N, C-alpha and C positions, 0 to 999 in steps of 0.2 A: 422692191425688192419681195420677188417671191423666194419663202423658206420651204414652202410644200406646194408639189404638183402632181398633180392626177395626170396619168398617161393611160392613154386608149384608143380605140380604134376600131379599123374592121377586124371580122373574124377570118381563119383562114378559108374556109369557102366561100365567103364575098368577094373574097382576092382571087379566087380559082387555084389557091394554093392547097397541096391536097398530100403532102409529105412535108417532113418536117427539114427537110437538107433540098427543099427548092432554092434555089439561086435569090428569089426573090426576096427572102427571107433575111438574106445577108443584107441587101440594101434597104430594107425596113429597119434592120437593127443599127445601120450606119446611120440613117435619117435621126433615129430615136437618139442615138447616142452623139450626135452633133448637138442637135436641140438640148439636151441636158448638159453637155458641156458648157452652154452658152450661159445657162442658168446658172451653173456651180459657180463659175467664176461670178455670179450675182449673190451666191449667197445661199442656195438652194441647199437643203438638210434632208429632207424626205422627199422620197416619190411615193405617191398611192394608188395601186390598180384593185380591180374588185375580184382579181382573178378569173376573168374571161380568157378561154382562148385563142391565140391569135397575137394582135397587137400588144395587149396587155403580158400575157406572158414572157414574149418576147422582151418586153422593156427591162420585166423581171429580170432575164438574161444578160440584158446589158448594164444595169445596175450591179449585179454580181462581177462581170467583168469590171466595171470600171472601181470597185469595192478591192479588187486584188491587185489595181494598178495606181495606185495611191489616193484612192478617193474612198479610205475606208471610213470616213464622217458620213457619206452619202447613205442613209436608209432607205428600206422598201417596208412599205405595209399593205398587206393583203386585206382589204375589207370586203369581204363579200355580202352580196344582199340580203341571202338567207343559207342557213344551215345545210350542207351535202349538196351545193350547187354540181358535182361532178359525177353524182349519183348513176345518172343515164349514160356516162360518157364511157367510150369505148377504154379498155385496159391502158394500152401505151398513151393515151390522151390523162387518164388520171395518176398515171406512174409522174409524167411530165408534171402537172400541177402538184402534185404532192412533193416532188423533190424541191420545188418553186417555193410551198409552205414552209417545208422545213430550213430553208435559207435564209426567209425572211426575217428581217428584226421585228415584227407585228402581224399578227392573225387576229383575226377577229372577223362577226356578221354582226351588220346593220340588227335584223330582224331576227332572233334567237329562237329560230323557228325552221323548219322546211319550208320549200316553195307554196305557198298557198295563189297568188295571183297575181298579176303584172302591175298592180302597184307599190308590190316589194322592189320592182326596177325601179320606177318613178323615185320612190324613196330614198335607193340607193345613188341617183343622181344627183337630188338636192342634196343630201346628207355629204356628199363628196365635194361636191363644187364651195357648199358654207364651209365646209373645213379646211379648204386650199386654197392659194392665192393665184393659182393658175393652172391652165389645161393644156396639156400637149396632146393634139389630136390627131391621130391617122385619118383622116375625111376629105373628100373633095365634095364640094356640094353639087357637081354635076353628075355625082354618083351617087344616088339613094342607099342608105345601109343602117343597120343597127348604132352606129355613132352619132346620128342625126337626134335621137334625142339627147343625150348628153349635152350636145351642142347647144340645143337649142335651150336649155335649161343654163347653160353658164352664159351665152347672150343674153337672157333676162336677169340673170344675176349681174352680169356686167352693167346691165344700165343704172342700177343702183348704188355701185361698189366701183373699187379700182384693182377689178380683176382680169386677169390677161389671158387671152387666148392665144395660143401658139398651134396654127394648123400647119400638118404635112399633108400636102395633097401630091398628086400623081407626077407633075412639075417638078417640084422637087426631090420626089423619088428618080426619074428620068435623070434631072440634074447631076444626082449622085452617080448613078450609073455611068454617066458620061466620065464624069471626075475621076471615076476609079478605074474605067478604061485608058483615059489619057495618061493615068499615073503609072500604070501596067504596061503601059505599051513603051518599049527602049526604043529609041532614036540612034 
């Protein structure tokens, strides 16, 4: 049973998404929602993100949507690798991030200082994996990117424990696109 799950994955630019209203975002959120609902039925209580742009903030919006629709016991934690990670982001991205932080049930940073070096990201991955029961990751091993490091940390941890990894790959996204198109086509 998974009570705590991390949700992570690609950043928007890694997916070629440059606008908040890109149609791809809808399908990514649908895939995250589908996976979260299967875990909620199994006892999921907390979703943890580190506050990265893209998959993680979309996952936060999915959690908020679920909370408004009968899953108020599902909670969101934003645990950042370091303080002020949004410091160099563009204003509209900072606003989006800050709105997520304001609605989150728990917010904290692993290292209580600003960015110093890449080790803070490795610490974040290790910390989050050890504090969770499962990882939901938007990642396709055929397409490299930033999620690879979290995936490798989780796989190593899985060898020692009963850790669950749920990958959402591009085939899963394509299936959701096709499913939604079939549902919207009227016969």
